[in-house]
GUSESE-99898 format. One record per residue (C-alpha): x negated, y, z; residue number from 1. Coordinates in steps of 0.05 Angstrom, whole numbers, plus 32768, in hexadecimal, padded with zeros to 4 digits. Example, Ala and Ser with C-alpha at 12.3 -4.5 7.8 and 13.67 -1.06 7.14 Angstrom:
// residues 2
X | Y | Z | num
7F0A | 7FA6 | 809C | 1
7EEF | 7FEB | 808F | 2
//
This chain:
// residues 268
X | Y | Z | num
8139 | 7FF0 | 8084 | 1
8151 | 8037 | 808C | 2
8184 | 804A | 8057 | 3
81B8 | 807F | 804A | 4
81FD | 8060 | 8040 | 5
8210 | 8093 | 800B | 6
81F1 | 8081 | 7FC8 | 7
81D3 | 80B9 | 7FA0 | 8
81C7 | 809B | 7F5B | 9
819D | 80CA | 7F31 | 10
819A | 80C0 | 7EE6 | 11
8153 | 80C0 | 7ECB | 12
8132 | 80B6 | 7E88 | 13
80F5 | 8089 | 7E8F | 14
80CE | 8079 | 7E4F | 15
810D | 8085 | 7E27 | 16
8136 | 8057 | 7E54 | 17
8172 | 8073 | 7E7A | 18
8171 | 805A | 7EC3 | 19
8193 | 8069 | 7F04 | 20
816B | 8070 | 7F45 | 21
818C | 8072 | 7F8A | 22
8165 | 80AA | 7FAA | 23
818D | 80A3 | 7FEB | 24
8176 | 805C | 7FF6 | 25
812C | 8064 | 8000 | 26
810A | 8027 | 801F | 27
80CB | 8037 | 8046 | 28
8093 | 8004 | 8041 | 29
8067 | 8025 | 8075 | 30
8055 | 8004 | 80B7 | 31
805B | 8032 | 80F3 | 32
801C | 803E | 811B | 33
802D | 8038 | 8165 | 34
7FF9 | 804A | 8198 | 35
8017 | 801F | 81CF | 36
801F | 7FD3 | 81CA | 37
8007 | 7FA5 | 8191 | 38
7FE5 | 7FC8 | 8157 | 39
7FCB | 7FB6 | 8113 | 40
7F80 | 7FB3 | 811D | 41
7F5F | 7F96 | 80E0 | 42
7F14 | 7F8B | 80D5 | 43
7F07 | 7F8A | 8121 | 44
7F17 | 7FD4 | 8128 | 45
7F23 | 7FF0 | 816E | 46
7F69 | 8005 | 8181 | 47
7F86 | 8046 | 8165 | 48
7F90 | 807A | 819B | 49
7FB9 | 80B8 | 81A9 | 50
7FA2 | 80E4 | 81E3 | 51
7FB8 | 812A | 81FA | 52
7F93 | 8163 | 81D8 | 53
7F69 | 8185 | 820D | 54
7F57 | 81CF | 8208 | 55
7F29 | 81DD | 8242 | 56
7F4E | 81C8 | 8281 | 57
7F91 | 81C7 | 825D | 58
7FB0 | 8184 | 8249 | 59
7FE4 | 818C | 8212 | 60
801A | 8162 | 8232 | 61
805C | 817E | 824A | 62
805D | 8148 | 8280 | 63
801D | 8166 | 829B | 64
8036 | 81AE | 829C | 65
8025 | 81C5 | 8255 | 66
8058 | 81EB | 822B | 67
8054 | 81B9 | 81F1 | 68
8037 | 8176 | 81DD | 69
7FFB | 816F | 81AF | 70
7FD2 | 8131 | 81A3 | 71
7F8D | 811C | 818B | 72
7F97 | 80DE | 8160 | 73
7F5F | 80AD | 814D | 74
7F6B | 8075 | 811B | 75
7F4C | 8056 | 80DD | 76
7F7B | 8057 | 80A1 | 77
7F5D | 8017 | 8085 | 78
7F67 | 7FF0 | 80C6 | 79
7FA3 | 800A | 80EB | 80
7FDE | 8011 | 80BB | 81
7FFA | 801C | 8076 | 82
7FC7 | 8043 | 804D | 83
7FB9 | 8056 | 8005 | 84
7F72 | 8054 | 7FEB | 85
7F4E | 8069 | 7FAC | 86
7F0E | 8055 | 7F88 | 87
7EEA | 8082 | 7FB9 | 88
7EEF | 8046 | 7FE7 | 89
7EB6 | 8027 | 7FBD | 90
7E8F | 8063 | 7FA4 | 91
7E54 | 8089 | 7FC0 | 92
7E75 | 80CB | 7FAB | 93
7EB2 | 80E0 | 7FD3 | 94
7EF8 | 80DE | 7FB5 | 95
7F35 | 80EE | 7FDF | 96
7F6E | 80BD | 7FD8 | 97
7FA5 | 80F2 | 7FE1 | 98
7F8C | 8116 | 7FA3 | 99
7F97 | 80D7 | 7F7A | 100
7FDC | 80C5 | 7F96 | 101
800F | 80D6 | 7F5F | 102
8044 | 810A | 7F6F | 103
8078 | 80E9 | 7F42 | 104
80A6 | 80AD | 7F49 | 105
8087 | 806E | 7F2C | 106
80AC | 8034 | 7F0A | 107
809B | 7FF9 | 7F36 | 108
80A4 | 7FAE | 7F3B | 109
80AC | 7F8C | 7F7E | 110
809A | 7F42 | 7F82 | 111
8091 | 7F0D | 7FB7 | 112
8054 | 7EDF | 7FB1 | 113
8042 | 7E9F | 7FD4 | 114
7FF9 | 7E8C | 7FDE | 115
7FDF | 7E51 | 7FB7 | 116
7FEC | 7E16 | 7FE7 | 117
7FB8 | 7DE6 | 7FCB | 118
7F7D | 7E14 | 7FD7 | 119
7F56 | 7E1D | 8018 | 120
7F5A | 7E69 | 800F | 121
7F9D | 7E90 | 8013 | 122
7F96 | 7EA8 | 7FCB | 123
7FC8 | 7ED0 | 7FA2 | 124
7FBC | 7EB8 | 7F5B | 125
7FCC | 7ED2 | 7F15 | 126
7FFB | 7E97 | 7F0C | 127
8022 | 7EA8 | 7F4B | 128
8026 | 7EF1 | 7F33 | 129
8041 | 7EDE | 7EEF | 130
8075 | 7EAF | 7F0E | 131
808E | 7EE5 | 7F3E | 132
808E | 7F20 | 7F0C | 133
80D6 | 7F3A | 7F07 | 134
80F9 | 7F33 | 7EC3 | 135
80F9 | 7F74 | 7E9C | 136
8136 | 7FA0 | 7EA1 | 137
8129 | 7FC4 | 7E5F | 138
80F9 | 7FB7 | 7E25 | 139
80D9 | 7FFC | 7E28 | 140
80D4 | 8002 | 7E73 | 141
8090 | 7FEE | 7E91 | 142
8078 | 7FF1 | 7ED8 | 143
8040 | 801F | 7EEF | 144
8040 | 8005 | 7F36 | 145
8048 | 7FC1 | 7F57 | 146
805B | 7FAE | 7F9E | 147
8047 | 7F68 | 7FB6 | 148
8068 | 7F48 | 7FF2 | 149
8044 | 7F09 | 800B | 150
806A | 7ECD | 8026 | 151
8079 | 7EB8 | 805B | 152
808E | 7EFE | 8071 | 153
808B | 7F19 | 80B8 | 154
8089 | 7F5F | 80D6 | 155
804E | 7F4E | 8103 | 156
8021 | 7F34 | 80CC | 157
7FD8 | 7F45 | 80D7 | 158
7FDF | 7F5F | 811E | 159
7F9A | 7F55 | 813E | 160
7FAD | 7F18 | 8167 | 161
7FC3 | 7EEF | 812A | 162
7F7C | 7EDE | 8114 | 163
7F91 | 7EBA | 80D4 | 164
7F6E | 7EC8 | 8092 | 165
7F9E | 7EF5 | 806A | 166
7FAB | 7EE9 | 8020 | 167
7F86 | 7F0F | 7FEA | 168
7F88 | 7F19 | 7F9F | 169
7F62 | 7EEB | 7F70 | 170
7F39 | 7F0C | 7F39 | 171
7F6C | 7EF2 | 7F07 | 172
7FA6 | 7F12 | 7F2C | 173
7F82 | 7F55 | 7F30 | 174
7F72 | 7F51 | 7EE6 | 175
7FBA | 7F42 | 7ED4 | 176
7FD2 | 7F7F | 7EFA | 177
7FA1 | 7FAA | 7ED3 | 178
7FB6 | 7F89 | 7E91 | 179
7FFF | 7F9A | 7EA0 | 180
7FEF | 7FE3 | 7EAB | 181
7FF9 | 7FE5 | 7EF7 | 182
7FD6 | 8023 | 7F11 | 183
7FF1 | 8024 | 7F58 | 184
7FF2 | 7FE4 | 7F81 | 185
8015 | 7FDB | 7FC4 | 186
8003 | 7F9E | 7FEE | 187
8018 | 7F85 | 8033 | 188
7FD1 | 7F6C | 803D | 189
7F96 | 7F8A | 8064 | 190
7F6E | 7F88 | 8024 | 191
7F76 | 7F76 | 7FDB | 192
7F36 | 7F4C | 7FE6 | 193
7F20 | 7F16 | 8015 | 194
7F0F | 7F37 | 8058 | 195
7EC9 | 7F1A | 8055 | 196
7EB0 | 7F14 | 800D | 197
7E68 | 7F2A | 8013 | 198
7E79 | 7F71 | 7FFE | 199
7E8E | 7F5E | 7FB8 | 200
7ED5 | 7F7B | 7FBC | 201
7EE5 | 7F5A | 7F7A | 202
7F30 | 7F6A | 7F76 | 203
7F24 | 7FB3 | 7F89 | 204
7EEF | 7FBA | 7F53 | 205
7F1A | 7F99 | 7F1E | 206
7F55 | 7FC5 | 7F2F | 207
7F2D | 8006 | 7F30 | 208
7F04 | 7FF2 | 7EF3 | 209
7EC3 | 7FF8 | 7F19 | 210
7E8D | 7FC8 | 7F03 | 211
7E6B | 7F9A | 7F35 | 212
7E36 | 7FC0 | 7F5C | 213
7E4A | 8004 | 7F40 | 214
7E53 | 803D | 7F71 | 215
7E5C | 807A | 7F44 | 216
7EA1 | 8098 | 7F3A | 217
7E92 | 80A3 | 7EF0 | 218
7E8B | 8058 | 7EE7 | 219
7ED3 | 804B | 7EFE | 220
7F00 | 8040 | 7EC2 | 221
7F40 | 8046 | 7EEC | 222
7F2F | 807D | 7F1D | 223
7F77 | 8096 | 7F1C | 224
7F91 | 8056 | 7F3D | 225
7FA2 | 8047 | 7F85 | 226
7FA9 | 800A | 7FB2 | 227
7FD7 | 800E | 7FEE | 228
7FCB | 7FD9 | 8024 | 229
7FEE | 7FC3 | 8064 | 230
8033 | 7FD5 | 804B | 231
806F | 7FAC | 8061 | 232
80AC | 7F97 | 8038 | 233
80E8 | 7F7E | 805E | 234
8108 | 7F3C | 804A | 235
8149 | 7F5E | 8038 | 236
8129 | 7F86 | 7FFF | 237
8132 | 7F5C | 7FBF | 238
80FC | 7F53 | 7F8B | 239
8107 | 7F7C | 7F4D | 240
80FF | 7FC1 | 7F30 | 241
80FB | 8002 | 7F58 | 242
80DF | 8048 | 7F58 | 243
80A5 | 8053 | 7F87 | 244
8092 | 8093 | 7FAB | 245
804C | 8092 | 7FC9 | 246
804B | 80C4 | 8002 | 247
800A | 80D9 | 8022 | 248
7FF1 | 8115 | 804B | 249
7FBA | 8142 | 8030 | 250
7F83 | 8125 | 805C | 251
7F40 | 811A | 803B | 252
7F21 | 80D5 | 8037 | 253
7F1D | 8098 | 800B | 254
7F5C | 807E | 802D | 255
7F96 | 80A2 | 804D | 256
7FD1 | 808B | 8077 | 257
800D | 8087 | 8048 | 258
8057 | 8078 | 8042 | 259
806C | 8054 | 8003 | 260
80B7 | 8059 | 7FF7 | 261
80E0 | 802F | 7FC6 | 262
8120 | 8046 | 7FA4 | 263
8151 | 8015 | 7F83 | 264
8152 | 8019 | 7F38 | 265
8183 | 8000 | 7F03 | 266
8195 | 800D | 7EBB | 267
81C6 | 8046 | 7EAF | 268
//
């Protein structure tokens, strides 16, 4: 967890509540995409690659005599690392995720959830969500984003060789997030839904407000929302209230590689 030792507490007014945010203590939730060694490779995707850019006979590698390095990178945001997606993931019409990612800091709750042990499926339920939801820090302060860390925690979760069925959200859990006004959801999972669910994508549809079978953007009641998947929250980051910055490059597509960053938050 990379942090600056010098705290920089900024005083902010959020919904009429005076808070302090330590803007020098950003906590990145992004997984790094390494092109050598073990990779995240969800959904049976091939390995991500980085090769020298070739211009005619020239290979852009200093080690091969070029004046500078330049690479041609191939990867799938959904399969190879932390990414943020929008309702365009489910629609016939294109919608670029980076255009939906908010440019402001978001009041956020971080919680750790266990799967329901008595079920055959590794399900994250509404009851588990309610039990893990952090106590409010102020009556008027409500979260617009939520970060869910699944337990047990490990930095190599969902590397291709693991083979285990990852957890996913129940319909009730997705509905509770919507009811609580969560517009931006960050998960450490490959998908909010079961990896093989017959194409229903129930949790996605509930969160984006897109009816079953609908494929038109105009039918989505929550088209301003995002889901970030394949994040990673270290054990040393306590559950509670934070500010979230969703950082994403301006690359078109229904999903884009992203870097969610948490900032500690407390009442002034």
